[in-house]
N, C-alpha and C positions, 0 to 999 in steps of 0.2 A: 504494500499499499504505499502510495506517495503522499508525503506531508509537504504542503506548500507554506511558506512564510507569510505572517500577516503583514509584513512590510510592504509599502507600495512599490518598492524596488525588489527585483528578483534576480539572483545570480544565476548566470547562464554560461555555458562554455563559450569560448571564443568562436565567433563566426565571422570570417574575414569579409570586410566591407560592410558589416552591419553596425559596428560602433568600434571606438578606439580599443586596440588590443590591450591597453594598459588599464582600461576601465571595465571591469566585469560586472558592474551594477548599472543597470539600465532603466529607464522609465519604460515600463512594458507597453503602455498605450503608444507612445512615440515609436519604439522599436518594432512593434507589430506593424504599423503603417510602413515604416521604412523597409521593413523586411519585403513586403509585397512590391514596393516601389522598386527595390533592387531587382527582384525577380523579373518584373516587367522590362526594366531597362536592359536586362540580360537575354531578352527574347522570349519570355514566357508567354504563351498564348492566352491572354486574359481578355476575352471579348467584351467584357464590361468595365475594363480598366482596373487599376489596382486600388481603388477606394475600399477601405474598410468601414463598415456601417455598423453603428451602435444604436440599439433600441432599449430604452429604459422602460420598464413595466410601471405604469402609473400606480403610485402608492403614496399615502400621507404619513407612513409609518415604517419603521424597520421591521424585518430585514428587507432591504431594497434588492431588486433583481435587474440585471441587465443581460441583453443578447448581443453578441457580435456575429456579423455575417461577413466571411471572407470573400475575396475574389474567387470565382469558381463555384461558390454557392454553399460551402460548408458553414454551419453555424454552431457556436458554443455559448454557454451561459455562465454567469457567475455561480461558482459552486461553493462559496463560503457564506458565513453569516455576516452580512455586510450592513454596517450601521449607517452609512451614507451612500448616496448615489454615486459619488466618485469612487468610493471603495468598491461597488458593484462593477462599476466599469473596468476598474483595474483587475478585478477578479476574473472577469470575462476574457479580458486581454491576456492574462497569465496562461490560461488553459488553451487559448487560441494560438499564442505564441509557441507554446511547448508543441503542439500538434503541427504548427507549420514548419518548425525546425525538424521534427521527426519526419515530416512528410518529404524532405529532402533526401532521405535515405534511398539507395538504389531499389530496395524491396518494395517501395511504394510507387515506382513508376511502371506504367502499363507497357509491358514488352511482350514479346512473343512467349517467353517463359512464363511470365506472370499470367498471361491469358490461358496457357494450357493448364496450369495449376488452379486457376479460379474456375475454369470450366470443369476440371476434374472434381474440385470440392462441391460444385453446384450438383453435378451428376450424382455424387455420394449422397447428397441431401435427399435424393429420390429413393434411397435405401435399396439400391440394386434393380430398380425398375429399367430394364433395358429398353423399353419402349420410349422413354424419354432420352432420345439421342440428341444430337445437335443439327438435325436438319433444319432448313429454313422455316418450318411451320411449327417448331417446338420452342418452349420457353427458354431452354438452354441454348438453342440456335440464335434466338433473339439476343440473349445475353452475350454470347460470343461475338455477333455482329457489333453490338454497342461497344464493346472493348476494343475490337480491331479497328473501329472507325475512330477511336480516341488513343490510339497507340502513340507513345511518347509523352502523354500527359501523366500527372501524378493523381492519386486518388482524391486529394482534396479538390484539384482542378476539375475533376470528373463528377463531383458530388451533385451539382444541380441537375445534370441529366439523369442521374440515378434516382433522385428525388422525384423528378417529373414522373418517371414510370412507377415509382412506388405509390405516388398519389393517384395515378390512372388506375392501377390495380385496386387500391383501397376504395376508390370512388365508384368502381364498377364499370369504368369507361372501357377498359380493355375487353371486358366480357361483352359489352354492347357492340364493340367494333368487330369482334369475332363472329358475333351473330349476323352481322352485315357482310360476312365473308371477306373481311380485311385480314390480310396475312400479317403475321407478327413482324415480318420483315418490312412490309409497307408502313406499318404504324411506326416502327422504330425509325425508319428513314425520314418519315414526317416529323416526328416530335424531337428528332436529333437537332433539328434546326430551329427549334422554339425555345424561348426563355420562359422560365416561371415567372409570368407576370401578372398584373392585376386583372387582365382579360381572362386568363386561365383560371384564376381564383374565383372570379365572378361566375364563370360558367359552372365550376364545380359546386359553388354555393347554390346556384339554381337547381342543380340536381338533388341536393339536400332538401331544399325547400319543398320540391315535388315529392319526395319521400315522406317529409313530415306531413304533408297534407293528406297522404294516403294512410299513414300510420305513424303516430308520435314515436320517433326514434332519435330525434336531434339531441335531447336532454342526456340520454344515456351515452351517446357518442361523445358528446362534449365532456361528460364527466371522465370517460376513459382517457380521452386525449389529454385532459388536464393531469390525470394521474401519470401517464406515460411520460409526458414533457417534464414533469417534476421530478420523477424518479431518475430519468436520464440526465437532467441538469445537475442534481446534487451528486451524481456519480461521475461528472466530468466527461460525459459521452457527447458524441456529435448529435445535433439536435434538429437539423433542418427538416426531416420528414415529420417528426411529432409536432414540431412548432408550426409547420405549414398546415397540418391537419386541424389543430386548434384554431388557427386564424381563419381558415375556410368555414369551419363550423360556426364560428363567432360572427363571421359576416353573414352567413344564412340566418343565424339567430336574430341579428339586428334588423335584417330585412323583413323578418317576420314581426317586427315590432317588439321584440323580446318576449314573445309569448310562448316560446318552447318551454317544456318542463325541465328547468335546470336546477332542481332541488339538490342541494349539497354542493354546487359549483360556486367557487369564488370567483366571480366575473369582475 
C-alpha cells in the first residue's frame, strides 16, 4: 500500500526536462501541467492539446473533492481527506502525476507485443470459450482493431476511446447497433473518430430519460454510479468511466426536473 505525504509538495524521482535536477520537491499542480506540455512538445499525439482540466465538486463543507482530466481522457480524483479546495486540487494532481510518470514505462505503450498479450488476456476472460475468437464480428476482434488503430500511443492517451466504448456498452447502444446489423468493425471505425463530448452525453441522457418513462430505473442507476465513483476515487483508481456514467445520469435526472427517485443519493 502506498502512503502519500500530506505536504502540498511531493518528492519524485528526477525526470529530465520536467524540473531542475537539483530540486526534487515540486509543486504537483504545476509539474503535472508541465509534464503534458513537454510530452506535446516532444511529439505526443494529443488531439485536444496538453491542457489539464480540474473540476471541483460543489460543496460548502469539507472534505472537498476535485477531479482532474488529463490529455487523452484519463481522469483521477482527490483520494485524501481534504480540508480545503486547494488541498483537493493538489491531491488529485498527486495521483495524476504519479500515473502520468508510470505511463511513460515501455510496458504502457501499445505495441504488437502489448496487443497480443491484451488480446490473449481478453480471450482468457471468456474462460476458454473458443467461439469467441478474434474475427471481425467478435468483441475480441473489435478490441484488437481498436488497439491496432492506436499503436504507438500509451494507455492514458488511449483512455478516452476506451471510455466511449465502455459507455456505449453500458448504455445499451452497442446492442441496439448490433440489432440494426451494424458490424463491430463498422461501429469501432465510426466512434474511433469521435470525442466524448456534450452531444454524446446528451444523446445518452435522452436514452435514460426514455427508459425512466417506461420503468423507473434512474434512481437506482445513479446510486450505483455514485458508489462506484466514490470507491474508485478513494482507492486512487482511474475514474473516467464511472464519472461519465454519473454525469450522464445526472444530466438525465436534471432534464426530468429532478423527479427521478434518488433516495439515498447525495446530489
